[in-house]
N, C-alpha and C positions, 0 to 999 in steps of 0.2 A: 354250556354249550347252546354254538352256534351255529344259524340256519346255512345251510349256502344253499342255493339253484346251482342243477345240473347247469351243463354249458351245451348251448344249443345244438343241435347232430348236424354234423356238414354237409353239407351241400349236396346233391343228389349227383350223380354223373351224368355231364349235360343238362343240367339246370342252368338256367341261366343267371349269372349275377350279377348285382348291381354297379350301374357303370361307375368308376372311379375320376375324381375329378369333377362331377356335373355332367353333363350333358352336353356333346360334343357340338361345337360350333355350327349356325347352317353356312350351306354355301354362300357364295359369294353372289347377288345376282347378276352377273354378268358370267357367270360360270356353264351353263347353258347356254346360251346364246353363244359364244367363244367355239362351244363342242360344234354345235351346230355346223356354223359359219365354217371351222374348219376343218370340221367331214366334206360338208356340199363343197368346198375349193377341188378334193381333188377328184372327182369323176366326172364333173359338169359347168360349176362355176368360173375354177379358175381363179383369176387377179379379183375377180368382182366380189367374191366372198373370202378369199385367200388374205390380203392385206386387209379390211377390216377384222379378221382374224386376231391376226398380227397385232393391229394396233389395240385393242380390245381387252385380246390374252397379256399383254406385257403394262397395262395399267391395273387390270385384276391382281397380275402376279406382287405389283408392286405395294399393292392396297392392303393384298393376303400378308404380305410381308409385315410392311408397317402396323398392321393389328392381328397378329394370329389369332386371340384368342374370339376375335369378333366375326370374323370369318374363317369358311372351311372352303372346301374343293377346288384346293392347291391342284391334284390331280387331272381334274376334268379341266379349269383353266390350263396344264401345259397341256394335256393330249389337244386341247385343239387348236393350241398354237402351235404347238410342231405341225399337225396336222396342213396349217394356215400355211407358215412356211413350205411344207411340202409341196402342198398344191399352187403356192405362185412358184417356186423352183420350175414345178415342171409347166407350169402357163408358158413361163417365158424363154424355157425351153424351145418348146413346141411353137411359140411361134418364130425365133433363132432357126430353126430346121425349117419351118415355113418358108419365111420370105429367104434361105439359101437356095432353096428347091426350086422356088418359083426364079431364080435369076438366073442359076444357071442353066 
């Protein structure tokens, strides 16, 4: 007669589960900077932080796509990139409107 161990009990409802596939990749080093610059470009800094957010965001997204296992934080970089675009567009529109108002 062979002895077999009973199977382990199932995990409790809501208990933390071990991650599958290892630990998640750390955020890209420029992810937080891109997000901060992009957010600041909308209410106050416009072109001064919007254009760097776009440039840093494009570079970081390219590096994340090239090394998906090494870098994470794609959502954070993407949010900063989009906010940088919005802030830059709003600044350019504001400059054009300001020029048109002064000329008329």
